[in-house]
Structure formats: C-alpha cells, structure tokens
C-alpha positions as CSV (number, residue, x, y, z in Angstrom):
1,X,0.0,0.0,0.0
2,X,2.8,2.4,0.9
3,X,4.6,1.6,-2.3
4,X,1.5,2.4,-4.3
5,X,1.2,5.7,-2.5
6,X,4.8,6.6,-3.1
7,X,4.5,5.6,-6.7
8,X,1.3,7.8,-7.0
9,X,3.1,10.8,-5.4
10,X,6.0,10.4,-7.8
11,X,3.9,9.9,-10.8
12,X,4.0,12.9,-13.1
13,X,0.6,12.1,-14.7
14,X,-1.1,12.3,-11.3
15,X,0.6,15.6,-10.6
16,X,-0.5,16.9,-14.0
17,X,-4.1,15.8,-13.3
18,X,-4.1,17.6,-10.0
19,X,-2.7,20.7,-11.6
20,X,-5.4,20.6,-14.3
21,X,-8.1,20.1,-11.6
22,X,-6.9,23.1,-9.6
23,X,-6.8,25.2,-12.8
24,X,-10.2,24.1,-13.8
25,X,-11.6,24.9,-10.3
26,X,-10.1,28.4,-10.5
27,X,-11.5,29.0,-14.0
28,X,-15.0,27.8,-12.9
29,X,-14.9,30.1,-9.9
30,X,-14.0,33.1,-12.1
31,X,-16.9,32.2,-14.5
32,X,-19.4,31.8,-11.7
33,X,-18.4,35.1,-10.2
34,X,-18.6,36.9,-13.5
35,X,-22.0,35.4,-14.3
36,X,-23.3,36.3,-10.8
37,X,-22.1,39.9,-11.2
38,X,-23.5,40.3,-14.7
39,X,-26.8,38.7,-13.7
40,X,-27.2,41.1,-10.7
41,X,-26.4,44.1,-12.8
42,X,-28.8,43.0,-15.6
43,X,-31.5,42.4,-13.0
44,X,-31.1,45.8,-11.5
45,X,-31.1,47.5,-15.0
46,X,-34.2,45.7,-16.1
47,X,-35.9,46.5,-12.8
48,X,-35.2,50.2,-13.4
49,X,-36.6,50.0,-16.9
50,X,-39.7,48.2,-15.6
51,X,-40.3,50.8,-12.9
52,X,-39.9,53.6,-15.5
53,X,-42.4,51.9,-17.9
54,X,-44.9,51.3,-15.1
55,X,-44.8,54.9,-13.9
56,X,-45.1,56.2,-17.5
57,X,-47.9,53.9,-18.5
58,X,-49.9,53.7,-15.2
59,X,-48.9,57.0,-13.6
60,X,-48.2,55.4,-10.2
C-alpha cells in the first residue's frame, strides 16, 4: 500500500491531473463570479426599466 502511495506521489501524470483540476476549479470560480455579477447588474437594470415603464404607463 505504501509503495503504491509513493508511486502515485512520484507519478507525473497524477501531478498533472491535480494541476489541471486546480486550474479548472479556478476558471470555474471566475466564470461563476462573473455570471453572478453580470446577472445582478442586468436584473437591476431591467428592474429600473420596468419601474420607469410602469410609472409612465400607469402613472403610479
């Protein structure tokens, strides 16, 4: 068991897989953060447009 663990630790393919996993996690976090910010800004913008239209059309 210990030999397999040492072999896995020395294995460059395993290290590469871990590096790609970490890189993928960072990219996904950046994408999720960006989509969240853009979604919030879009929601606020459309809410303002909706309020303007309602006050113009219905005078309230």
